[in-house]
BAROSE-204363 format. One record per atom (N, C-alpha, C, O): residue number from 1; atom name; x, y, z. Coordinates in steps of 0.1 Angstrom, whole numbers, plus 5000, padded with zeros to 4 digits. Layout:
 num atomo    X    Y    Z
 NUM    CA    X    Y    Z
...
***
This chain:
 num atomo    X    Y    Z
   1     N 9444 7203 4477
   1    CA 9458 7205 4478
   1     C 9461 7215 4489
   1     O 9455 7226 4490
   2     N 9470 7212 4498
   2    CA 9473 7220 4510
   2     C 9481 7233 4506
   2     O 9488 7233 4496
   3     N 9479 7243 4513
   3    CA 9487 7255 4512
   3     C 9501 7253 4518
   3     O 9502 7248 4529
   4     N 9511 7258 4511
   4    CA 9524 7257 4517
   4     C 9526 7268 4527
   4     O 9520 7279 4526
   5     N 9534 7265 4537
   5    CA 9538 7275 4547
   5     C 9553 7277 4548
   5     O 9560 7268 4545
   6     N 9557 7289 4553
   6    CA 9571 7291 4555
   6     C 9574 7287 4569
   6     O 9569 7292 4579
   7     N 9583 7277 4570
   7    CA 9588 7272 4582
   7     C 9602 7266 4581
   7     O 9606 7264 4570
   8     N 9609 7264 4592
   8    CA 9622 7258 4592
   8     C 9620 7243 4593
   8     O 9616 7238 4604
   9     N 9623 7236 4582
   9    CA 9621 7221 4583
   9     C 9631 7215 4593
   9     O 9642 7220 4595
  10     N 9628 7203 4598
  10    CA 9637 7196 4607
  10     C 9651 7194 4600
  10     O 9651 7190 4589
  11     N 9661 7197 4607
  11    CA 9675 7196 4602
  11     C 9680 7207 4593
  11     O 9691 7206 4588
  12     N 9671 7217 4591
  12    CA 9675 7228 4582
  12     C 9678 7240 4591
  12     O 9677 7240 4603
  13     N 9683 7251 4585
  13    CA 9687 7263 4592
  13     C 9680 7276 4587
  13     O 9683 7287 4591
  14     N 9670 7274 4578
  14    CA 9663 7286 4573
  14     C 9649 7282 4569
  14     O 9646 7271 4566
  15     N 9641 7293 4568
  15    CA 9627 7290 4564
  15     C 9626 7286 4550
  15     O 9633 7290 4541
  16     N 9617 7276 4547
  16    CA 9614 7271 4534
  16     C 9599 7270 4532
  16     O 9592 7269 4542
  17     N 9595 7269 4520
  17    CA 9581 7266 4517
  17     C 9579 7251 4519
  17     O 9585 7243 4512
  18     N 9570 7248 4528
  18    CA 9568 7234 4532
  18     C 9554 7230 4533
  18     O 9545 7238 4537
  19     N 9551 7218 4529
  19    CA 9537 7213 4529
  19     C 9535 7209 4544
  19     O 9542 7200 4549
  20     N 9525 7214 4551
  20    CA 9522 7211 4565
  20     C 9517 7196 4566
  20     O 9518 7191 4577
  21     N 9511 7191 4556
  21    CA 9505 7177 4556
  21     C 9516 7166 4555
  21     O 9516 7157 4563
  22     N 9525 7167 4545
  22    CA 9534 7157 4542
  22     C 9549 7160 4544
  22     O 9557 7152 4544
  23     N 9551 7173 4547
  23    CA 9565 7178 4549
  23     C 9573 7180 4537
  23     O 9585 7184 4538
  24     N 9568 7179 4525
  24    CA 9575 7182 4513
  24     C 9580 7197 4513
  24     O 9573 7206 4517
  25     N 9593 7198 4509
  25    CA 9599 7211 4509
  25     C 9601 7216 4495
  25     O 9607 7209 4487
  26     N 9596 7228 4492
  26    CA 9597 7234 4478
  26     C 9609 7243 4479
  26     O 9607 7255 4483
  27     N 9621 7238 4475
  27    CA 9633 7247 4476
  27     C 9632 7258 4466
  27     O 9628 7255 4454
  28     N 9637 7269 4470
  28    CA 9638 7281 4461
  28     C 9653 7283 4459
  28     O 9660 7287 4468
  29     N 9658 7281 4447
  29    CA 9672 7282 4444
  29     C 9675 7293 4433
  29     O 9666 7297 4426
  30     N 9687 7298 4433
  30    CA 9691 7308 4423
  30     C 9689 7303 4409
  30     O 9689 7291 4406
  31     N 9686 7312 4400
  31    CA 9685 7309 4386
  31     C 9699 7311 4379
  31     O 9707 7319 4384
  32     N 9701 7303 4369
  32    CA 9714 7303 4362
  32     C 9711 7311 4349
  32     O 9703 7307 4341
  33     N 9719 7321 4347
  33    CA 9719 7329 4334
  33     C 9732 7326 4327
  33     O 9743 7325 4332
  34     N 9730 7324 4314
  34    CA 9742 7321 4305
  34     C 9742 7331 4294
  34     O 9732 7336 4289
  35     N 9754 7335 4290
  35    CA 9755 7345 4279
  35     C 9769 7346 4274
  35     O 9778 7339 4279
  36     N 9772 7355 4265
  36    CA 9785 7357 4259
  36     C 9788 7371 4255
  36     O 9780 7379 4252
  37     N 9801 7374 4256
  37    CA 9807 7386 4250
  37     C 9812 7381 4237
  37     O 9822 7374 4236
  38     N 9804 7385 4226
  38    CA 9807 7380 4213
  38     C 9815 7391 4206
  38     O 9810 7403 4204
  39     N 9827 7388 4201
  39    CA 9835 7398 4195
  39     C 9838 7394 4180
  39     O 9840 7382 4178
  40     N 9838 7404 4172
  40    CA 9841 7402 4158
  40     C 9850 7414 4153
  40     O 9845 7425 4153
  41     N 9862 7411 4149
  41    CA 9871 7422 4144
  41     C 9872 7433 4155
  41     O 9872 7445 4151
  42     N 9873 7429 4167
  42    CA 9875 7439 4178
  42     C 9863 7446 4182
  42     O 9863 7455 4191
  43     N 9851 7443 4176
  43    CA 9839 7449 4180
  43     C 9830 7440 4188
  43     O 9832 7427 4186
  44     N 9822 7445 4197
  44    CA 9814 7437 4206
  44     C 9799 7437 4202
  44     O 9794 7448 4200
  45     N 9793 7426 4202
  45    CA 9778 7425 4199
  45     C 9770 7428 4212
  45     O 9772 7423 4222
  46     N 9761 7438 4210
  46    CA 9752 7442 4220
  46     C 9738 7441 4215
  46     O 9736 7443 4203
  47     N 9728 7439 4223
  47    CA 9714 7438 4220
  47     C 9706 7448 4228
  47     O 9707 7449 4240
  48     N 9698 7456 4221
  48    CA 9689 7465 4228
  48     C 9676 7457 4232
  48     O 9669 7452 4223
  49     N 9674 7457 4245
  49    CA 9663 7448 4250
  49     C 9649 7453 4245
  49     O 9646 7465 4245
  50     N 9641 7443 4241
  50    CA 9627 7446 4237
  50     C 9618 7442 4248
  50     O 9606 7443 4247
  51     N 9623 7437 4259
  51    CA 9615 7432 4271
  51     C 9620 7438 4284
  51     O 9631 7443 4285
  52     N 9611 7438 4293
  52    CA 9615 7442 4307
  52     C 9622 7430 4314
  52     O 9619 7419 4310
  53     N 9630 7433 4323
  53    CA 9634 7446 4329
  53     C 9644 7453 4319
  53     O 9651 7447 4311
  54     N 9644 7466 4321
  54    CA 9654 7475 4314
  54     C 9652 7475 4299
  54     O 9661 7475 4291
  55     N 9639 7475 4295
  55    CA 9636 7476 4280
  55     C 9642 7488 4274
  55     O 9642 7499 4281
  56     N 9648 7487 4263
  56    CA 9655 7498 4256
  56     C 9669 7500 4259
  56     O 9676 7507 4253
  57     N 9674 7492 4269
  57    CA 9688 7493 4273
  57     C 9696 7482 4266
  57     O 9690 7472 4261
  58     N 9709 7484 4265
  58    CA 9718 7474 4258
  58     C 9723 7464 4268
  58     O 9726 7467 4279
  59     N 9724 7452 4262
  59    CA 9729 7441 4270
  59     C 9737 7431 4261
  59     O 9737 7432 4249
  60     N 9743 7421 4268
  60    CA 9749 7410 4260
  60     C 9738 7400 4256
  60     O 9728 7400 4263
  61     N 9740 7392 4246
  61    CA 9731 7381 4244
  61     C 9732 7371 4255
  61     O 9742 7364 4257
  62     N 9722 7371 4264
  62    CA 9722 7362 4276
  62     C 9708 7360 4281
  62     O 9699 7368 4277
  63     N 9706 7350 4289
  63    CA 9693 7347 4295
  63     C 9693 7334 4303
  63     O 9704 7328 4305
  64     N 9682 7331 4308
  64    CA 9681 7319 4317
  64     C 9683 7306 4309
  64     O 9678 7304 4298
  65     N 9690 7297 4316
  65    CA 9691 7284 4311
  65     C 9678 7277 4310
  65     O 9669 7280 4318
  66     N 9677 7267 4301
  66    CA 9665 7259 4301
  66     C 9669 7245 4307
  66     O 9680 7241 4308
  67     N 9658 7238 4311
  67    CA 9661 7224 4315
  67     C 9667 7216 4304
  67     O 9664 7218 4292
  68     N 9675 7206 4308
  68    CA 9681 7197 4299
  68     C 9691 7203 4288
  68     O 9693 7197 4278
  69     N 9697 7214 4292
  69    CA 9707 7220 4283
  69     C 9719 7223 4292
  69     O 9718 7225 4304
  70     N 9731 7223 4285
  70    CA 9743 7226 4292
  70     C 9745 7241 4292
  70     O 9738 7248 4285
  71     N 9755 7247 4299
  71    CA 9757 7261 4299
  71     C 9761 7265 4285
  71     O 9758 7276 4281
  72     N 9769 7257 4278
  72    CA 9774 7261 4265
  72     C 9762 7261 4255
  72     O 9761 7270 4247
  73     N 9753 7251 4256
  73    CA 9741 7251 4247
  73     C 9732 7263 4250
  73     O 9727 7269 4241
  74     N 9731 7266 4263
  74    CA 9723 7278 4266
  74     C 9728 7291 4261
  74     O 9721 7299 4256
  75     N 9741 7292 4262
  75    CA 9748 7305 4257
  75     C 9746 7306 4242
  75     O 9743 7317 4237
  76     N 9748 7295 4235
  76    CA 9746 7295 4220
  76     C 9731 7298 4217
  76     O 9728 7305 4207
  77     N 9722 7292 4224
  77    CA 9707 7294 4221
  77     C 9704 7308 4224
  77     O 9697 7314 4216
  78     N 9709 7314 4235
  78    CA 9705 7328 4238
  78     C 9711 7338 4227
  78     O 9704 7347 4223
  79     N 9723 7335 4222
  79    CA 9728 7343 4211
  79     C 9719 7342 4198
  79     O 9717 7352 4191
  80     N 9714 7330 4196
  80    CA 9705 7329 4184
  80     C 9692 7336 4187
  80     O 9687 7343 4178
  81     N 9686 7334 4199
  81    CA 9673 7340 4202
  81     C 9673 7355 4201
  81     O 9664 7361 4196
  82     N 9684 7361 4207
  82    CA 9684 7375 4208
  82     C 9690 7382 4196
  82     O 9687 7394 4193
  83     N 9700 7376 4189
  83    CA 9707 7383 4179
  83     C 9708 7375 4166
  83     O 9715 7379 4156
  84     N 9701 7363 4165
  84    CA 9702 7355 4153
  84     C 9716 7352 4150
  84     O 9720 7351 4138
  85     N 9725 7351 4160
  85    CA 9739 7349 4158
  85     C 9742 7335 4161
  85     O 9739 7329 4171
  86     N 9750 7328 4152
  86    CA 9756 7315 4154
  86     C 9770 7318 4160
  86     O 9778 7324 4153
  87     N 9773 7314 4172
  87    CA 9785 7317 4178
  87     C 9794 7305 4181
  87     O 9789 7294 4182
  88     N 9807 7307 4182
  88    CA 9817 7297 4186
  88     C 9822 7302 4200
  88     O 9828 7313 4201
  89     N 9820 7294 4210
  89    CA 9825 7297 4223
  89     C 9840 7294 4224
  89     O 9845 7284 4220
  90     N 9847 7303 4231
  90    CA 9861 7302 4233
  90     C 9864 7296 4247
  90     O 9874 7290 4249
  91     N 9855 7299 4257
  91    CA 9857 7295 4270
  91     C 9850 7304 4280
  91     O 9844 7314 4276
  92     N 9850 7301 4293
  92    CA 9843 7308 4303
  92     C 9851 7321 4306
  92     O 9863 7320 4309
  93     N 9845 7332 4305
  93    CA 9851 7345 4307
  93     C 9849 7349 4322
  93     O 9858 7354 4328
  94     N 9837 7347 4327
  94    CA 9834 7351 4341
  94     C 9822 7343 4346
  94     O 9814 7338 4339
  95     N 9822 7343 4360
  95    CA 9811 7337 4367
  95     C 9807 7347 4378
  95     O 9815 7350 4387
  96     N 9795 7353 4377
  96    CA 9791 7363 4387
  96     C 9779 7358 4395
  96     O 9770 7351 4391
  97     N 9780 7362 4408
  97    CA 9769 7359 4418
  97     C 9761 7372 4420
  97     O 9767 7382 4424
  98     N 9748 7372 4417
  98    CA 9740 7383 4419
  98     C 9730 7380 4429
  98     O 9718 7376 4426
  99     N 9734 7380 4442
  99    CA 9726 7375 4453
  99     C 9713 7383 4455
  99     O 9703 7377 4459
 100     N 9713 7396 4452
 100    CA 9701 7404 4454
 100     C 9689 7399 4446
 100     O 9677 7401 4450
 101     N 9691 7392 4435
 101    CA 9680 7387 4427
 101     C 9681 7372 4424
 101     O 9674 7366 4416
 102     N 9690 7365 4432
 102    CA 9691 7351 4431
 102     C 9696 7345 4418
 102     O 9689 7336 4412
 103     N 9706 7351 4412
 103    CA 9712 7346 4400
 103     C 9726 7343 4401
 103     O 9734 7348 4409
 104     N 9730 7333 4393
 104    CA 9744 7330 4390
 104     C 9746 7332 4375
 104     O 9738 7326 4367
 105     N 9755 7340 4371
 105    CA 9757 7342 4356
 105     C 9770 7336 4352
 105     O 9781 7339 4357
 106     N 9769 7328 4341
 106    CA 9781 7322 4335
 106     C 9782 7329 4321
 106     O 9774 7327 4312
 107     N 9793 7337 4319
 107    CA 9795 7345 4307
 107     C 9807 7339 4300
 107     O 9818 7337 4305
 108     N 9805 7336 4287
 108    CA 9816 7331 4278
 108     C 9822 7342 4270
 108     O 9816 7352 4268
 109     N 9834 7339 4265
 109    CA 9840 7347 4254
 109     C 9837 7340 4242
 109     O 9839 7327 4241
 110     N 9833 7347 4231
 110    CA 9829 7340 4219
 110     C 9831 7349 4207
 110     O 9834 7361 4208
 111     N 9830 7342 4195
 111    CA 9831 7349 4182
 111     C 9820 7344 4174
 111     O 9813 7334 4177
 112     N 9818 7350 4162
 112    CA 9808 7344 4153
 112     C 9813 7332 4146
 112     O 9824 7331 4142
 113     N 9804 7322 4146
 113    CA 9807 7309 4138
 113     C 9803 7310 4124
 113     O 9808 7304 4115
 114     N 9793 7319 4121
 114    CA 9788 7322 4108
 114     C 9786 7337 4107
 114     O 9782 7343 4117
 115     N 9787 7343 4096
 115    CA 9784 7357 4095
 115     C 9769 7360 4096
 115     O 9761 7352 4093
 116     N 9767 7372 4101
 116    CA 9753 7377 4101
 116     C 9747 7378 4115
 116     O 9748 7369 4123
 117     N 9740 7389 4117
 117    CA 9732 7391 4129
 117     C 9719 7399 4125
 117     O 9719 7406 4116
 118     N 9709 7397 4133
 118    CA 9696 7405 4132
 118     C 9689 7403 4145
 118     O 9690 7394 4152
 119     N 9680 7413 4148
 119    CA 9673 7412 4161
 119     C 9664 7400 4161
 119     O 9656 7397 4152
 120     N 9664 7393 4173
 120    CA 9655 7382 4175
 120     C 9643 7388 4183
 120     O 9642 7400 4184
 121     N 9633 7380 4187
 121    CA 9621 7385 4193
 121     C 9623 7393 4206
 121     O 9614 7400 4210
 122     N 9634 7391 4213
 122    CA 9636 7398 4226
 122     C 9645 7410 4224
 122     O 9649 7417 4234
 123     N 9648 7414 4211
 123    CA 9657 7425 4209
 123     C 9651 7435 4199
 123     O 9645 7432 4189
 124     N 9652 7448 4203
 124    CA 9648 7459 4194
 124     C 9658 7461 4183
 124     O 9654 7465 4171
 125     N 9670 7459 4186
 125    CA 9682 7462 4177
 125     C 9694 7454 4182
 125     O 9695 7452 4194
 126     N 9702 7450 4172
 126    CA 9715 7444 4176
 126     C 9726 7450 4167
 126     O 9723 7454 4156
 127     N 9737 7451 4174
 127    CA 9748 7459 4167
 127     C 9762 7455 4173
 127     O 9763 7452 4185
 128     N 9772 7456 4164
 128    CA 9786 7455 4169
 128     C 9791 7469 4172
 128     O 9789 7478 4164
 129     N 9797 7470 4184
 129    CA 9803 7483 4188
 129     C 9818 7482 4189
 129     O 9823 7472 4195
 130     N 9825 7492 4184
 130    CA 9839 7494 4188
 130     C 9839 7498 4203
 130     O 9829 7504 4208
 131     N 9850 7495 4210
 131    CA 9850 7498 4224
 131     C 9846 7513 4228
 131     O 9838 7515 4237
 132     N 9851 7522 4220
 132    CA 9849 7536 4223
 132     C 9834 7540 4219
 132     O 9830 7551 4222
 133     N 9827 7532 4212
 133    CA 9813 7535 4208
 133     C 9803 7529 4218
 133     O 9791 7532 4217
 134     N 9807 7520 4227
 134    CA 9798 7514 4236
 134     C 9790 7524 4244
 134     O 9796 7533 4250
 135     N 9776 7523 4244
 135    CA 9768 7533 4250
 135     C 9767 7530 4265
 135     O 9757 7525 4270
 136     N 9778 7533 4273
 136    CA 9779 7529 4287
 136     C 9767 7534 4295
 136     O 9763 7526 4304
 137     N 9762 7546 4294
 137    CA 9750 7550 4302
 137     C 9738 7542 4299
 137     O 9728 7542 4307
 138     N 9737 7535 4288
 138    CA 9726 7528 4284
 138     C 9727 7513 4285
 138     O 9720 7505 4280
 139     N 9738 7509 4293
 139    CA 9740 7494 4296
 139     C 9730 7490 4306
 139     O 9728 7497 4316
 140     N 9723 7478 4304
 140    CA 9712 7474 4312
 140     C 9716 7470 4327
 140     O 9709 7473 4336
 141     N 9727 7463 4329
 141    CA 9729 7457 4342
 141     C 9744 7458 4346
 141     O 9753 7459 4337
 142     N 9747 7458 4359
 142    CA 9761 7459 4363
 142     C 9769 7448 4358
 142     O 9781 7450 4354
 143     N 9764 7436 4358
 143    CA 9772 7424 4353
 143     C 9776 7426 4338
 143     O 9786 7420 4334
 144     N 9769 7433 4330
 144    CA 9773 7436 4316
 144     C 9785 7445 4316
 144     O 9795 7442 4309
 145     N 9785 7455 4325
 145    CA 9797 7463 4326
 145     C 9809 7454 4330
 145     O 9820 7455 4324
 146     N 9807 7446 4340
 146    CA 9818 7438 4345
 146     C 9824 7428 4334
 146     O 9836 7427 4332
 147     N 9814 7422 4327
 147    CA 9818 7413 4316
 147     C 9826 7420 4305
 147     O 9836 7415 4300
 148     N 9821 7432 4301
 148    CA 9828 7439 4291
 148     C 9842 7443 4295
 148     O 9851 7442 4287
 149     N 9843 7447 4308
 149    CA 9857 7451 4313
 149     C 9866 7439 4313
 149     O 9878 7440 4310
 150     N 9860 7427 4317
 150    CA 9868 7415 4317
 150     C 9872 7411 4303
 150     O 9884 7407 4301
 151     N 9863 7412 4294
 151    CA 9867 7409 4280
 151     C 9878 7418 4275
 151     O 9888 7413 4269
 152     N 9877 7431 4278
 152    CA 9888 7440 4274
 152     C 9901 7436 4280
 152     O 9912 7436 4273
 153     N 9901 7432 4293
 153    CA 9914 7428 4299
 153     C 9919 7415 4294
 153     O 9931 7413 4294
 154     N 9911 7407 4289
 154    CA 9915 7393 4284
 154     C 9914 7391 4269
 154     O 9917 7380 4265
 155     N 9911 7401 4262
 155    CA 9908 7399 4247
 155     C 9919 7393 4239
 155     O 9916 7385 4230
 156     N 9931 7396 4243
 156    CA 9942 7391 4235
 156     C 9950 7380 4243
 156     O 9961 7376 4239
 157     N 9945 7375 4253
 157    CA 9952 7366 4262
 157     C 9944 7353 4262
 157     O 9932 7352 4260
 158     N 9951 7342 4265
 158    CA 9944 7329 4267
 158     C 9935 7330 4280
 158     O 9939 7337 4289
 159     N 9923 7324 4280
 159    CA 9915 7325 4291
 159     C 9921 7317 4303
 159     O 9927 7306 4300
 160     N 9920 7322 4314
 160    CA 9925 7315 4326
 160     C 9912 7313 4335
 160     O 9901 7311 4331
 161     N 9914 7314 4348
 161    CA 9903 7313 4358
 161     C 9893 7324 4355
 161     O 9897 7335 4352
 162     N 9880 7321 4355
 162    CA 9870 7331 4352
 162     C 9871 7342 4362
 162     O 9874 7340 4374
 163     N 9867 7354 4358
 163    CA 9865 7365 4367
 163     C 9853 7363 4376
 163     O 9844 7355 4372
 164     N 9853 7369 4387
 164    CA 9842 7369 4396
 164     C 9838 7383 4400
 164     O 9843 7392 4394
 165     N 9828 7385 4408
 165    CA 9823 7398 4412
 165     C 9835 7407 4416
 165     O 9845 7402 4422
 166     N 9834 7420 4413
 166    CA 9844 7429 4417
 166     C 9844 7431 4432
 166     O 9834 7429 4438
 167     N 9856 7434 4438
 167    CA 9856 7435 4453
 167     C 9846 7445 4459
 167     O 9842 7443 4470
 168     N 9843 7455 4451
 168    CA 9833 7465 4457
 168     C 9819 7460 4457
 168     O 9810 7467 4462
 169     N 9816 7449 4450
 169    CA 9802 7444 4450
 169     C 9803 7428 4450
 169     O 9799 7422 4441
 170     N 9808 7422 4461
 170    CA 9811 7408 4461
 170     C 9798 7399 4461
 170     O 9799 7388 4457
 171     N 9786 7405 4464
 171    CA 9774 7397 4464
 171     C 9764 7402 4453
 171     O 9753 7397 4452
 172     N 9769 7411 4445
 172    CA 9760 7416 4434
 172     C 9748 7423 4439
 172     O 9737 7420 4434
 173     N 9750 7432 4449
 173    CA 9738 7439 4455
 173     C 9736 7453 4450
 173     O 9727 7459 4454
 174     N 9745 7458 4442
 174    CA 9744 7472 4438
 174     C 9739 7474 4424
 174     O 9747 7471 4415
 175     N 9726 7478 4422
 175    CA 9721 7480 4409
 175     C 9727 7492 4403
 175     O 9733 7501 4410
 176     N 9726 7493 4390
 176    CA 9731 7506 4383
 176     C 9721 7517 4385
 176     O 9709 7514 4386
 177     N 9726 7529 4387
 177    CA 9716 7540 4388
 177     C 9710 7543 4374
 177     O 9717 7541 4364
 178     N 9698 7548 4374
 178    CA 9692 7552 4362
 178     C 9699 7565 4357
 178     O 9700 7574 4365
 179     N 9702 7566 4344
 179    CA 9708 7578 4339
 179     C 9698 7589 4339
 179     O 9686 7587 4337
 180     N 9704 7601 4340
 180    CA 9696 7613 4340
 180     C 9691 7615 4325
 180     O 9699 7612 4316
 181     N 9679 7621 4323
 181    CA 9675 7624 4310
 181     C 9685 7633 4303
 181     O 9690 7643 4309
 182     N 9687 7631 4290
 182    CA 9696 7640 4282
 182     C 9688 7651 4277
 182     O 9676 7650 4273
 183     N 9694 7663 4275
 183    CA 9687 7674 4269
 183     C 9682 7671 4255
 183     O 9690 7666 4247
 184     N 9669 7673 4253
 184    CA 9664 7670 4240
 184     C 9660 7656 4238
 184     O 9657 7652 4226
 185     N 9662 7648 4248
 185    CA 9659 7633 4246
 185     C 9654 7627 4259
 185     O 9650 7634 4268
 186     N 9654 7614 4259
 186    CA 9649 7607 4271
 186     C 9660 7598 4276
 186     O 9670 7595 4269
 187     N 9658 7593 4288
 187    CA 9668 7584 4294
 187     C 9665 7569 4290
 187     O 9671 7560 4296
 188     N 9656 7567 4281
 188    CA 9652 7553 4277
 188     C 9643 7548 4287
 188     O 9638 7536 4285
***
């Protein structure tokens, strides 16, 4: 089996992994992440991550799509895997481009379809938070901040065009800074 090389294939404008023998191009494309802001009685479901990256930090139930599933199916599956939550999707809340890590994130607004949550294998803990209780310094990713803010802005309104990256980060290139350790505790 030949080793692939990085070269600009004929008719292309950027380097790609290419087989020097047959010319096959192995395209590297962004990954699609699907997830939801799940609200119940004005409280938002967050999951404390049991896996890297950002283990111990809070996030939305979200993750990579699988082959042969729709974005809706993926969002429902992720809510089940991470929070054992059966959810009802209301519509697309936001679509974010995270160019620095090659992701497109499709975030839904949702509610519980059935009562009950508990940690799945990728979560240390799951919990509903009132807005003022959200542990903002312990949120895992910038896009979680963006999605929560979009949910708050749209929570009582019909969904319209989904939100996109904020103007100050149009390509999703600014990671969150790590919080400073708290007196008597750790930064997670």
